[in-house]
C-alpha positions in Angstrom: 4.5 -8.9 -2.6 4.1 -7.7 -5.9 4.1 -11.3 -7.4 2.5 -12.6 -4.9 -0.8 -10.2 -5.1 0.1 -8.7 -8.5 0.4 -4.8 -7.2 2.0 -2.1 -9.5 4.6 -0.4 -8.9 2.8 2.7 -7.9 0.4 0.4 -5.3 3.6 -1.0 -3.9 5.0 2.6 -3.3 1.4 3.4 -1.9 1.6 0.1 0.2 4.9 0.7 2.0 3.9 4.9 2.6 0.7 3.7 4.3 2.7 0.9 5.9 5.2 3.3 7.7 3.3 6.6 7.5 -0.1 6.3 8.0 -3.4 6.8 5.9 -3.9 8.2 2.7 -3.2 11.6 3.4 0.2 11.1 5.0 0.9 8.6 1.5 -0.1 11.7 -0.8 2.3 13.8 0.8 5.3 11.1 0.9 4.5 9.4 -2.7 3.6 12.7 -4.3 0.1 11.5 -5.4 -3.1 14.0 -5.1 -5.5 12.8 -2.8 -8.0 11.2 -5.2 -4.9 8.8 -7.2 -3.9 8.0 -3.9 -7.3 6.7 -2.6 -7.6 4.5 -5.9 -4.2 3.2 -5.5 -5.1 2.6 -1.9 -8.7 0.8 -3.2 -6.7 -1.1 -5.7 -4.6 -2.4 -3.0 -7.1 -3.5 -0.5 -9.2 -5.3 -3.2 -6.0 -6.9 -4.3 -4.7 -7.8 -1.2 -8.5 -9.0 -0.1 -8.3 -7.2 2.9 -11.1 -4.8 4.0 -9.7 -1.8 6.0 -6.1 0.1 6.2 -5.1 -1.6 9.8 -5.6 -5.2 7.9 -3.3 -4.3 4.9 -0.7 -3.0 7.5 -0.6 -6.3 9.4 -0.2 -8.2 6.0 2.8 -5.6 4.8 4.0 -6.6 8.3 3.8 -10.2 8.0 5.5 -9.9 4.7 8.4 -7.0 5.4 11.2 -8.6 4.3 10.0 -9.2 0.8 8.7 -5.8 0.6 12.5 -4.7 1.5 14.2 -6.5 -1.0 11.6 -4.8 -4.1 
């Protein structure tokens, strides 16, 4: 997904955490980011993947689950 959507390592960590643990608040606890940076990174993930909501993003991650786990 990194190459396909141009995601940074931080964006990949947030993306993986959102799909596994839930919303941005949960991501902040798991990935050790404060909430404002996590929200910015999450927003960048939405923009880069051309999705509008967390559920769309999680579905996209699920569709690419194999490639995401290999990185």
